[in-house]
C-alpha positions as CSV (number, residue, x, y, z in Angstrom):
1,M,89.9,-105.4,-45.5
2,V,86.7,-103.5,-46.1
3,A,86.4,-101.1,-49.1
4,R,84.1,-98.1,-49.3
5,I,82.2,-97.4,-52.4
6,Y,81.0,-93.7,-52.6
7,R,80.4,-90.8,-54.9
8,P,82.6,-87.9,-53.8
9,A,81.1,-84.5,-53.2
10,K,82.0,-81.5,-55.3
11,T,84.9,-79.5,-54.0
12,A,84.5,-76.1,-52.4
13,M,86.7,-74.5,-55.1
14,Q,84.2,-75.1,-57.9
15,S,80.7,-74.0,-58.6
16,G,79.8,-76.8,-61.0
17,K,79.5,-80.5,-60.4
18,G,82.6,-81.5,-62.4
19,K,84.4,-84.7,-61.4
20,S,81.6,-85.6,-58.9
21,G,79.8,-88.1,-61.1
22,M,82.3,-90.9,-60.8
23,W,82.0,-93.5,-58.0
24,M,85.1,-94.3,-56.0
25,L,86.3,-97.6,-54.4
26,E,88.9,-97.1,-51.7
27,Y,90.0,-99.3,-48.8
28,E,89.4,-98.2,-45.2
29,P,92.6,-97.8,-43.2
30,A,93.7,-100.9,-41.3
31,K,95.9,-98.9,-38.9
32,A,96.0,-95.4,-37.8
33,K,98.6,-93.1,-39.4
34,S,101.7,-92.4,-37.4
35,V,103.8,-89.3,-37.1
36,E,107.5,-89.6,-37.6
37,P,109.1,-88.0,-34.6
38,L,112.2,-86.3,-36.2
39,M,110.7,-84.6,-39.3
40,G,107.0,-84.8,-38.4
41,Y,105.9,-86.6,-41.6
42,T,102.7,-88.6,-41.5
43,S,103.1,-92.1,-42.7
44,T,101.3,-95.4,-42.8
45,E,102.3,-99.1,-43.3
46,D,99.1,-99.8,-45.0
47,M,99.7,-100.1,-48.7
48,L,96.0,-100.5,-49.6
49,A,95.5,-96.9,-48.4
50,Q,97.0,-95.7,-51.7
51,V,94.5,-97.6,-53.9
52,K,91.7,-95.5,-55.2
53,M,89.7,-96.7,-58.2
54,K,87.1,-94.8,-60.2
55,F,84.0,-96.3,-61.8
56,E,81.3,-94.9,-64.1
57,S,78.4,-96.2,-61.9
58,R,77.7,-97.7,-58.5
59,E,76.8,-101.0,-60.1
60,D,80.2,-101.2,-61.8
61,A,82.0,-100.7,-58.5
62,V,79.9,-103.3,-56.7
63,A,80.4,-105.8,-59.5
64,Y,84.2,-105.3,-59.3
65,A,84.2,-105.8,-55.5
66,E,82.1,-108.9,-55.8
67,R,84.1,-110.3,-58.7
68,N,87.3,-109.9,-56.7
69,D,85.9,-111.1,-53.3
70,I,86.4,-107.7,-51.7
71,A,84.2,-106.9,-48.7
72,Y,82.6,-103.5,-49.3
73,R,80.0,-101.1,-48.0
74,V,78.2,-98.5,-50.1
75,I,77.8,-95.0,-48.9
76,E,74.8,-93.3,-50.6
77,P,75.4,-89.7,-51.7
78,K,73.4,-86.9,-50.0
79,E,71.7,-84.7,-52.5
80,A,72.0,-81.0,-52.0
81,K,68.8,-79.1,-51.1
82,R,68.6,-76.1,-53.4
83,R,65.9,-73.5,-53.3
84,P,65.2,-71.4,-56.4
85,M,66.2,-67.8,-55.8
86,S,66.6,-64.8,-58.1
87,Y,68.7,-61.7,-57.7
88,S,65.6,-59.5,-57.6
89,D,64.4,-61.2,-54.5
90,N,67.1,-59.2,-52.6
91,F,65.1,-56.0,-53.2
92,K,61.6,-57.1,-52.6
93,F,59.3,-54.8,-50.7
94,D,57.9,-57.5,-48.4
95,R,61.2,-59.1,-47.4
96,K,61.1,-61.2,-44.3
97,V,64.5,-60.0,-43.2
98,P,65.1,-56.2,-43.6
99,W,67.8,-55.1,-45.9
100,T,70.6,-53.5,-43.9
101,H,72.2,-51.0,-46.4
């Protein structure tokens, strides 16, 4: 069973970076999920799919995996590209894209 170590991205429902600093260790699914035909519930027989552990740093998660002989792979986070912008730039005289209102 291979575990993934990653830092989750911020959710779309928040503007800040809250709860995105922790590193997660979770197991990759061993089997695909199945749909129960009568009620349509999605289920799995893989009990390790429920295990999600949080760590303060990447090194802590890697140390835990190595200490407990867990095969793992680290997924590095992608940093957001932000460009500085101000509200007054919307009304500049020499805009590249004309203002439509």
